[in-house]
C-alpha positions as CSV (number, residue, x, y, z in Angstrom):
1,M,-75.6,31.2,58.2
2,N,-78.4,28.9,57.6
3,T,-78.3,25.8,55.4
4,R,-80.1,27.5,52.4
5,N,-77.6,30.4,52.2
6,R,-74.7,27.9,52.4
7,I,-76.1,26.0,49.4
8,I,-76.4,29.2,47.4
9,L,-72.9,30.3,48.3
10,A,-71.5,26.9,47.2
11,V,-73.3,27.1,43.9
12,V,-72.0,30.6,43.3
13,L,-68.5,29.7,44.1
14,F,-68.7,26.7,41.7
15,F,-69.8,28.7,38.8
16,I,-67.5,31.7,39.3
17,P,-64.4,30.0,37.6
18,I,-66.5,28.8,34.7
19,I,-68.0,32.2,34.1
20,A,-64.5,33.8,34.4
21,R,-63.0,31.4,31.9
22,A,-65.8,32.0,29.5
23,V,-65.4,35.8,29.7
24,L,-61.6,35.6,29.3
25,F,-61.4,33.1,26.4
26,Y,-64.7,33.5,24.5
27,Q,-66.0,36.8,23.3
28,S,-69.4,35.3,22.3
29,P,-70.9,31.9,21.8
30,F,-70.2,32.3,18.1
31,Y,-66.6,33.5,18.3
32,K,-64.2,31.8,15.9
33,A,-60.5,32.4,16.6
34,E,-58.1,32.9,13.6
35,V,-55.3,30.4,14.0
36,S,-52.1,31.1,12.1
37,K,-51.0,28.3,9.8
38,P,-47.5,27.5,8.4
39,D,-46.8,28.6,4.9
40,F,-46.4,25.1,3.5
41,A,-46.0,26.3,0.0
42,S,-42.8,28.1,0.8
43,F,-41.4,25.3,2.9
44,K,-38.5,23.4,1.2
45,L,-36.7,20.3,2.4
46,P,-32.9,20.5,2.4
47,E,-31.6,18.5,-0.6
48,P,-28.2,16.8,-0.8
49,P,-25.7,18.3,-3.2
50,T,-26.3,17.0,-6.8
51,P,-23.5,15.6,-8.9
52,S,-21.5,18.2,-10.9
53,A,-21.9,18.3,-14.7
54,S,-18.4,16.9,-15.1
55,L,-19.7,13.4,-14.1
56,A,-20.5,12.6,-17.7
57,A,-16.9,13.2,-18.8
58,V,-15.4,10.4,-16.7
59,A,-13.5,8.0,-18.9
60,V,-13.9,4.2,-18.4
61,P,-10.5,2.5,-18.9
62,A,-10.3,-1.1,-19.8
63,G,-9.5,-3.6,-17.0
64,E,-10.3,-6.7,-19.1
65,G,-9.3,-9.9,-17.3
66,K,-8.1,-8.3,-14.1
67,V,-9.3,-9.7,-10.8
68,V,-10.1,-7.8,-7.6
69,I,-10.2,-9.7,-4.3
70,I,-12.5,-8.4,-1.5
71,D,-11.9,-9.5,2.0
72,T,-14.8,-11.2,3.9
73,S,-12.8,-13.5,6.2
74,H,-12.0,-11.1,9.1
75,G,-15.5,-10.4,10.5
76,N,-15.8,-7.5,8.2
77,Q,-18.6,-5.1,9.2
78,Y,-20.5,-5.0,5.9
79,V,-22.5,-7.2,3.6
80,P,-21.7,-7.7,-0.1
81,N,-24.9,-6.1,-1.4
82,E,-23.9,-2.8,0.3
83,I,-21.0,-2.3,-2.0
84,E,-22.9,-3.2,-5.2
85,P,-22.1,0.2,-6.8
86,L,-18.4,-0.5,-6.5
87,V,-18.8,-4.1,-7.8
88,T,-20.8,-2.7,-10.7
89,A,-18.2,-0.1,-11.5
90,L,-15.4,-2.8,-11.5
91,S,-17.5,-5.1,-13.8
92,A,-18.2,-2.3,-16.2
93,R,-14.5,-1.8,-16.7
94,G,-14.0,-5.5,-17.5
95,G,-12.8,-6.5,-14.0
96,R,-13.9,-9.6,-12.1
97,V,-14.6,-9.6,-8.4
98,E,-13.9,-12.4,-6.0
99,F,-14.7,-12.5,-2.3
100,D,-12.0,-14.0,0.0
101,K,-13.9,-16.3,2.4
102,G,-10.8,-17.7,4.1
103,T,-11.2,-21.1,2.6
104,Q,-7.8,-21.1,1.0
105,P,-4.5,-19.3,1.8
106,L,-4.4,-15.7,0.9
107,T,-1.1,-16.1,-0.8
108,G,-2.6,-18.3,-3.5
109,Q,-5.4,-15.8,-4.3
110,L,-3.1,-12.7,-4.4
111,K,-0.9,-14.4,-7.0
112,Y,-3.3,-13.4,-9.8
113,A,-5.1,-10.4,-8.3
114,S,-4.8,-6.8,-9.4
115,A,-6.1,-5.3,-6.1
116,Y,-7.0,-6.5,-2.6
117,I,-9.8,-4.5,-0.8
118,I,-10.4,-4.6,3.0
119,F,-13.6,-3.2,4.6
120,S,-13.8,-2.6,8.4
121,P,-12.5,-5.9,9.8
122,S,-13.2,-7.1,13.3
123,Y,-10.4,-9.7,13.5
124,S,-6.7,-9.3,13.3
125,F,-4.7,-10.4,10.2
126,S,-2.2,-13.1,10.9
127,G,1.6,-12.7,10.4
128,E,1.4,-14.9,7.3
129,E,-1.4,-12.8,5.9
130,L,0.5,-9.6,6.5
131,R,3.5,-11.0,4.8
132,A,1.4,-12.1,1.8
133,I,-0.2,-8.6,1.5
134,H,3.2,-6.9,1.7
135,Q,4.6,-9.3,-0.9
136,F,1.6,-8.5,-3.1
137,V,2.1,-4.8,-2.9
138,E,5.9,-5.2,-3.5
139,S,5.1,-7.0,-6.7
140,G,3.0,-4.1,-8.0
141,G,-0.5,-4.9,-6.6
142,H,-2.8,-2.3,-5.2
143,L,-4.2,-2.4,-1.7
144,L,-7.4,-0.5,-0.7
145,V,-8.3,-0.2,2.9
146,F,-11.7,1.3,4.1
147,A,-12.6,2.0,7.7
148,D,-15.8,3.6,9.1
149,P,-16.5,5.0,12.6
150,T,-20.0,3.6,12.5
151,R,-18.8,0.0,12.0
152,F,-17.4,-1.7,15.0
153,L,-17.5,-5.0,17.0
154,V,-19.5,-5.0,20.2
155,T,-18.9,-7.8,22.7
156,Y,-20.4,-8.5,26.1
157,D,-19.0,-10.1,29.3
158,S,-21.7,-12.5,30.6
159,Y,-20.3,-12.4,34.1
160,S,-19.8,-8.7,34.7
161,G,-22.3,-7.4,32.2
162,A,-19.6,-5.1,30.8
163,T,-19.7,-4.0,27.1
164,F,-16.6,-3.8,25.0
165,I,-16.4,-1.9,21.7
166,S,-13.6,-2.8,19.3
167,P,-13.2,-0.2,16.5
168,D,-12.1,-1.3,13.1
169,V,-9.0,0.9,13.2
170,N,-7.4,-1.6,15.6
171,Y,-7.3,-4.2,12.9
172,V,-6.5,-2.2,9.8
173,N,-3.7,-0.1,11.1
174,P,-1.2,-3.1,11.3
175,V,-2.0,-3.6,7.6
176,L,-1.2,0.0,6.7
177,A,1.8,0.5,9.0
178,P,4.5,-0.5,6.4
179,Y,3.2,2.3,4.1
180,G,3.2,5.2,6.5
181,L,-0.6,5.4,6.9
182,S,-2.8,5.1,9.9
183,F,-6.5,5.7,10.9
184,V,-7.3,7.8,13.9
185,N,-10.0,6.4,16.2
186,D,-12.3,9.4,15.8
187,Y,-15.0,10.8,13.6
188,L,-15.1,14.2,11.9
189,Y,-18.0,16.6,12.3
190,N,-19.0,20.1,11.1
191,L,-21.7,22.1,12.8
192,Q,-21.8,25.0,10.3
193,D,-21.8,23.5,6.8
194,N,-22.9,19.9,6.5
195,E,-25.2,17.6,4.5
196,G,-28.2,17.5,6.9
197,N,-26.3,16.2,9.9
198,F,-23.2,17.3,11.7
199,R,-21.4,14.0,10.9
200,N,-22.2,14.3,7.2
201,V,-19.1,16.4,6.3
202,K,-18.6,18.1,2.9
203,F,-15.1,18.3,1.4
204,V,-14.1,20.7,-1.4
205,D,-10.3,20.8,-1.1
206,F,-8.6,18.2,-3.3
207,A,-5.0,17.4,-4.2
208,D,-3.8,17.0,-7.8
209,S,-4.2,13.3,-8.4
210,P,-6.0,10.9,-10.9
211,L,-8.1,9.8,-8.0
212,T,-9.5,13.3,-7.4
213,A,-9.4,14.7,-11.0
214,G,-12.6,16.7,-11.7
215,L,-14.0,16.6,-8.2
216,K,-15.8,19.7,-6.9
217,M,-17.4,18.3,-3.7
218,V,-17.6,14.9,-2.0
219,V,-19.6,14.0,1.1
220,F,-18.6,11.4,3.7
221,Y,-21.2,10.1,6.1
222,G,-19.2,9.4,9.2
223,V,-15.5,9.4,8.6
224,H,-12.2,8.7,10.4
225,S,-9.3,11.1,9.9
226,I,-6.0,9.7,8.5
227,Q,-2.4,10.4,9.5
228,S,0.2,10.2,6.8
229,Y,3.8,11.4,7.1
230,T,5.1,10.5,3.6
231,G,2.1,9.8,1.4
232,A,-0.2,12.0,-0.6
233,L,-3.1,13.7,1.2
234,L,-5.8,13.5,-1.4
235,V,-8.7,15.4,0.4
236,R,-8.6,18.0,3.2
237,S,-11.4,19.4,5.4
238,D,-12.0,23.1,6.1
239,E,-11.2,24.8,9.4
240,N,-14.8,24.4,10.6
241,T,-14.4,20.6,10.7
242,F,-13.6,19.1,14.1
243,S,-12.3,15.7,15.4
244,S,-14.4,13.9,18.0
245,L,-11.2,12.8,19.7
246,T,-9.9,16.2,20.5
247,D,-12.7,18.7,19.5
248,Q,-10.0,20.7,17.8
249,R,-10.4,22.4,14.4
250,G,-9.0,21.0,11.2
251,P,-8.0,20.6,8.6
252,Y,-8.2,16.8,8.6
253,V,-7.6,14.2,5.9
254,P,-10.2,11.5,5.2
255,L,-8.5,10.0,2.1
256,A,-4.8,9.4,1.5
257,L,-2.4,7.5,-0.8
258,S,0.9,5.9,0.2
259,E,4.2,7.2,-1.0
260,N,4.6,4.4,-3.5
261,G,1.2,5.2,-4.9
262,Q,-0.1,1.6,-4.4
263,V,-2.0,1.8,-1.1
264,L,-5.2,3.8,-0.7
265,A,-6.7,4.5,2.7
266,A,-10.3,5.9,3.1
267,G,-11.8,6.7,6.5
268,D,-15.4,6.0,5.2
269,F,-17.0,3.7,2.8
270,S,-20.6,4.8,3.0
271,F,-20.0,7.0,-0.1
272,L,-19.6,3.7,-2.1
273,T,-23.1,2.6,-1.1
274,N,-26.6,3.6,-2.3
275,P,-28.0,6.2,-2.2
276,F,-24.9,8.1,-0.9
277,S,-22.9,7.2,-4.1
278,Q,-25.3,9.6,-5.9
279,V,-24.6,12.6,-3.7
280,A,-22.3,15.4,-5.0
281,D,-19.3,13.9,-6.9
282,N,-19.2,10.7,-4.8
283,G,-20.0,8.8,-8.0
284,M,-17.0,10.2,-9.7
285,L,-14.8,9.3,-6.8
286,L,-16.2,5.8,-6.8
287,G,-15.3,5.5,-10.5
288,A,-11.7,6.7,-9.9
289,I,-11.3,4.2,-7.1
290,A,-12.5,1.4,-9.5
291,D,-9.9,2.6,-12.0
292,F,-7.2,2.6,-9.3
293,A,-8.1,-1.0,-8.3
294,L,-7.8,-2.2,-11.9
295,G,-4.8,-0.1,-12.7
296,S,-2.0,-2.1,-11.1
297,E,0.9,-3.5,-13.1
298,R,2.1,-6.7,-11.5
299,A,5.7,-7.5,-12.0
300,P,6.2,-11.2,-12.6
301,S,7.7,-12.9,-9.6
302,L,8.8,-16.4,-8.8
303,V,6.4,-16.6,-5.9
304,N,3.5,-16.0,-8.2
305,F,3.9,-19.2,-10.2
306,P,2.0,-20.2,-12.4
307,Y,1.1,-16.6,-13.2
308,L,4.6,-16.0,-14.6
309,F,3.6,-16.8,-18.2
310,S,1.1,-15.5,-20.7
311,R,2.0,-17.7,-23.8
312,P,2.2,-21.5,-24.5
313,I,5.3,-23.0,-22.9
314,S,8.0,-25.1,-24.4
315,L,9.8,-27.3,-21.8
316,V,13.4,-28.0,-22.9
317,T,16.1,-30.1,-21.3
318,M,19.8,-29.4,-21.7
319,G,23.1,-31.1,-20.9
320,E,22.8,-34.6,-19.3
321,V,19.1,-34.3,-18.3
322,Q,17.1,-37.2,-19.5
323,L,13.3,-37.6,-19.3
324,D,13.3,-40.8,-17.2
325,A,10.4,-42.2,-15.1
326,A,11.3,-40.2,-12.0
327,L,11.1,-36.9,-13.9
328,L,8.0,-37.5,-16.0
329,G,5.7,-37.5,-12.9
330,P,6.8,-33.9,-11.7
331,I,6.6,-32.7,-15.3
332,A,3.0,-34.0,-15.6
333,A,2.2,-32.1,-12.3
334,L,3.7,-29.0,-13.8
335,Q,1.6,-29.4,-16.9
336,N,-1.6,-29.8,-14.9
337,A,-0.8,-26.7,-12.8
338,L,-0.4,-24.6,-15.9
339,K,-3.5,-26.1,-17.4
340,L,-5.5,-24.6,-14.5
341,V,-4.6,-21.1,-15.8
342,N,-5.2,-22.1,-19.5
343,I,-1.5,-22.2,-20.4
344,P,-0.4,-25.3,-22.4
345,L,3.0,-26.9,-21.7
346,N,4.7,-29.1,-24.3
347,V,8.0,-31.0,-24.1
348,R,10.2,-30.1,-27.0
349,A,13.7,-30.6,-28.3
350,K,14.1,-26.8,-28.6
351,A,12.1,-23.7,-27.8
352,V,9.5,-22.6,-30.3
353,D,9.3,-19.0,-31.4
354,G,6.5,-17.1,-29.7
355,N,6.5,-19.5,-26.7
356,D,7.6,-19.0,-23.2
357,V,10.3,-21.4,-22.0
358,I,11.0,-23.6,-19.1
359,I,14.5,-25.1,-19.1
360,L,15.7,-28.1,-17.0
361,G,19.4,-28.5,-16.4
362,L,22.2,-29.5,-13.9
363,L,24.6,-27.2,-12.1
364,K,27.6,-29.3,-13.2
365,D,26.9,-28.7,-16.9
366,E,28.6,-25.3,-16.8
367,D,29.0,-24.9,-20.5
368,A,25.3,-25.5,-21.2
369,I,24.0,-23.2,-18.4
370,A,26.6,-20.4,-18.7
371,V,24.4,-18.3,-21.0
372,Y,21.5,-18.5,-18.5
373,K,23.3,-17.9,-15.2
374,K,25.5,-15.1,-16.4
375,P,22.8,-12.3,-16.3
376,F,22.1,-13.2,-12.6
377,G,25.7,-12.8,-11.4
378,I,26.1,-16.5,-10.4
379,T,29.5,-18.1,-9.9
380,L,29.8,-21.9,-9.4
381,N,33.0,-23.2,-7.6
382,Q,33.3,-26.9,-8.4
383,E,36.2,-27.4,-6.0
384,E,34.5,-25.9,-3.0
385,A,31.1,-27.2,-4.1
386,T,29.6,-23.7,-3.5
387,I,27.4,-21.4,-5.5
388,E,28.1,-17.6,-5.1
389,I,25.0,-15.4,-5.9
390,K,25.3,-11.7,-6.1
391,G,23.4,-10.2,-3.1
392,L,22.9,-13.5,-1.4
393,G,26.4,-14.8,-0.8
394,K,27.6,-18.4,-1.0
395,V,25.3,-21.5,-0.7
396,S,26.1,-25.2,-0.9
397,A,26.1,-26.7,-4.4
398,N,25.4,-30.2,-3.0
399,D,21.9,-29.7,-1.8
400,S,20.7,-26.4,-3.4
401,G,18.6,-25.9,-6.5
402,L,18.3,-22.7,-8.4
403,L,15.3,-21.0,-10.0
404,L,16.2,-18.2,-12.5
405,F,13.4,-16.2,-14.1
406,S,13.8,-13.6,-16.8
407,K,11.1,-11.6,-18.5
408,G,11.5,-10.7,-22.2
409,L,9.6,-8.9,-24.8
410,A,9.2,-12.0,-27.0
411,S,9.1,-14.6,-24.2
412,N,9.6,-15.3,-20.5
413,T,12.1,-17.9,-19.4
414,L,12.3,-20.0,-16.2
415,V,15.4,-22.1,-15.6
416,L,15.5,-24.9,-13.1
417,L,19.0,-26.1,-12.1
418,A,19.6,-29.0,-9.7
419,P,22.9,-30.4,-8.4
420,T,22.2,-33.9,-9.8
421,A,19.7,-35.6,-12.1
422,K,18.3,-37.5,-9.0
423,M,17.4,-34.2,-7.3
424,L,15.9,-32.5,-10.3
425,P,12.4,-34.1,-9.9
426,E,12.1,-32.7,-6.4
427,L,12.9,-29.2,-7.7
428,V,10.4,-29.5,-10.5
429,G,7.8,-30.7,-8.0
430,L,8.4,-27.7,-5.8
431,V,7.6,-25.4,-8.7
432,A,4.6,-27.4,-9.8
433,G,3.1,-27.4,-6.4
434,G,3.5,-23.6,-6.1
435,D,5.1,-24.1,-2.7
436,L,8.4,-22.2,-2.4
437,S,8.4,-22.2,1.4
438,S,11.7,-24.1,1.3
439,C,13.2,-21.5,-1.1
440,V,14.8,-18.1,-0.5
441,V,13.4,-15.9,-3.2
442,Q,15.1,-12.6,-4.0
443,E,13.7,-10.7,-7.0
444,N,14.0,-13.2,-9.9
445,I,16.3,-15.7,-8.2
446,G,15.2,-18.6,-6.0
447,V,17.5,-20.8,-4.0
448,C,15.7,-24.0,-2.8
449,S,16.8,-26.6,-0.3
450,L,16.8,-30.1,-1.8
451,T,17.2,-33.5,-0.2
452,P,20.5,-35.1,-1.2
453,V,20.1,-38.4,-3.1
454,E,23.1,-40.7,-3.3
455,E,23.9,-41.9,-6.7
456,E,23.6,-45.7,-7.1
457,E,26.9,-47.5,-7.3
458,D,27.7,-49.9,-10.2
459,Y,27.9,-53.4,-8.8
460,S,28.3,-55.2,-12.2
461,F,30.6,-58.1,-12.2
462,D,34.1,-57.1,-13.4
463,N,37.2,-59.3,-13.4
464,D,39.4,-56.3,-12.9
465,Y,38.3,-56.2,-9.2
466,F,40.0,-59.5,-8.5
467,D,43.7,-60.2,-8.2
468,F,43.6,-63.8,-9.2
469,D,42.6,-65.6,-12.4
470,L,39.2,-67.3,-12.5
471,P,39.3,-70.9,-13.6
472,T,38.3,-71.7,-17.2
473,P,35.1,-73.8,-17.3
474,V,35.6,-77.2,-18.9
475,M,32.8,-78.5,-21.1
476,T,32.0,-82.2,-20.6
477,P,31.0,-84.0,-23.8
């Protein structure tokens, strides 16, 4: 084949694919293909469930003057502006919110609180804090604990490069343990009926409780399940909800209440934040939680001084107690401590009607203190120098002071009894400082260890001490 034919063959082979493509895909130079378009007019985005009509019927009870403490001192995985809907709901009910930053002992803050709220901590609570929380609940306070599977602490090992994830359930379960509640380290999901994502689970099965009254549907956006053997299971999932820990069908519980009705555990708190608080009946549940936080009835307790009183106070002495210089200082400290909570204290000869009362007395003045110690089952044995207290047993009467508190309809009374007048200022000082760590407190009785003070001996000159006659002085003119 000569060179000319080779060139022609090459040109033909080059154009064959082009011609074949044109024939297959284009019918003519002016061909216009009809491309099908989506029907945008009929396309609708999925919308979250709207609140039910019953939302407008939610009553707003009064929580005037009550205080809610929110924990921020344990590496909590949230920022305060996230929970603005909850803070707003508490404020609308007359409550006041304080954030615990760990700058003062938790015991002091819980003395006056109605509720203590914990959100997804990353650090453990100390033994002292756990005792303070338990004491707070025992006195009638409400505890609310929120966890969230999307909130956790991530740490890195700079040497090995390993990553460690610490879920919040590790730090809240010790707080909930005394109340029969615990979070499971999982998240719930539903592949069939959800709010736009398999982890956004809908709940429509509610127990009969003030916290769930009127609810038709709530949605939790990433939620732990809760185990409770004695408490109330407030919300249940359907059988199409699974746990990420076992991939087993439900039902599972995301919201539960302790048996005593004072501790609330929720496996999610995204429903308290915007915009999720506006979905379904999440807003109603938020309002019910605010009511729960402000609905506690704290029983007056000695450990909560100075929050034992609600009226002006008359301080009265009885028996041999005298207002000497040693006692005036502690009384002034007591007066200042009560002034911080806007309760005036005045020293009076006798109690004034309509006032609360603080009484200072001595254990040895049995006739004077009989009417006060009788209701507490206290028996004083002068010969053995012991005090027998019902439920506590016998304690020494030489170095023990008593605190006796009684709540009445017309007034509250606190009685302070010391072994001697010299030891009474120390007992008053303990109460004024709010530090009863040296006292055993059981219900409304406190037994405090005091430092014995020896009574001063009388060294005045007396001729009776001598067995001889003193000479009579002779005056010289």
